[in-house]
C-alpha positions in Angstrom: -28.6 -227.8 40.0 -29.9 -230.0 42.9 -33.2 -227.9 42.8 -35.3 -229.3 40.0 -36.9 -225.7 39.4 -33.6 -224.1 39.2 -32.2 -226.9 36.9 -35.0 -226.6 34.5 -34.8 -222.8 34.2 -31.0 -223.1 33.4 -31.6 -225.9 30.8 -34.7 -224.0 29.4 -32.4 -220.9 28.8 -30.5 -222.9 26.4 -27.1 -221.5 27.0 -23.9 -223.2 27.1 -22.0 -220.4 29.3 -22.6 -219.8 32.7 -21.3 -217.1 35.0 -21.5 -218.2 38.7 -20.9 -216.4 41.9 -22.0 -217.0 45.5 -21.8 -215.7 49.1 -19.1 -218.1 49.7 -16.7 -219.5 47.3 -16.2 -222.7 49.4 -19.8 -223.6 49.7 -22.3 -221.5 47.7 -20.1 -221.5 44.4 -17.9 -224.6 44.4 -20.8 -227.2 44.3 -22.9 -225.8 41.6 -19.7 -225.1 39.6 -18.7 -228.7 39.8 -22.1 -229.8 39.1 -22.6 -227.8 36.0 -19.3 -228.4 34.7 -20.2 -232.2 34.8 -23.2 -231.5 33.0 -21.2 -229.9 30.1 -21.5 -226.1 30.8 -18.5 -223.9 30.4 -18.3 -221.8 33.6 -16.6 -218.7 34.7 -16.4 -218.1 38.6 -16.5 -214.5 39.6 -14.1 -214.9 42.4 -14.3 -211.5 44.1 -18.0 -211.6 44.0 -17.9 -214.1 47.1 -15.5 -215.0 49.9 -14.9 -217.7 52.3 -14.5 -217.9 56.0 -10.7 -217.9 55.6 -8.2 -217.3 52.8 -7.0 -221.0 52.9 -10.7 -222.1 52.2 -11.1 -219.6 49.5 -7.8 -220.5 47.8 -8.6 -224.2 47.9 -12.2 -223.6 46.4 -10.9 -221.5 43.7 -8.2 -224.1 42.8 -10.6 -227.0 43.0 -13.0 -225.2 40.5 -10.3 -224.0 38.3 -8.9 -227.7 38.0 -12.2 -228.9 37.2 -12.4 -226.7 34.2 -13.9 -223.5 35.4 -12.3 -220.2 34.3 -11.7 -217.8 37.5 -12.4 -214.1 36.7 -13.4 -211.0 38.7 -16.1 -208.6 38.6 -14.2 -206.2 36.5 -13.1 -208.6 34.3 -16.4 -210.3 33.5 -18.1 -206.9 33.1 -15.5 -205.7 30.5 -15.9 -209.1 28.9 -19.5 -208.9 28.5 -19.2 -205.3 27.2 -16.8 -206.2 24.3 -15.7 -202.7 23.7 -16.4 -199.3 25.3 -18.1 -197.7 22.4 -20.7 -200.3 22.4 -23.9 -199.3 24.1 -23.3 -201.9 26.7 -19.9 -200.7 27.2 -21.0 -197.1 27.7 -23.5 -198.3 30.4 -20.8 -200.4 32.1 -18.0 -197.6 32.0 -19.3 -195.8 35.1 -19.8 -199.1 37.2 -16.1 -200.4 36.3 -14.9 -197.0 37.2 -16.5 -197.2 40.6 -14.8 -200.6 41.1 -11.1 -199.2 40.6 -9.8 -198.0 43.9 -8.8 -194.4 43.8 
């Protein structure tokens, strides 16, 4: 949200809920999450969409975001939440994608 163009685009969307993921949770995800929470957005962080250089760094970042009020979720969880139910058009499109995420 430090980038004026990005911040303006987020605000122009007019949505109170954000889904955030980044390459690294301890840098790319944590600071945008904390900033948007401070600005009143509801945030869900997709924990397994990013990582960190170490497990400790990842754990600390996820705990910090959760303590600040972010929901912590996984790719599979957020996709199924967005689909609502499998019989919906969105659910039917997501089912093959979610099936690929489940290890055999």
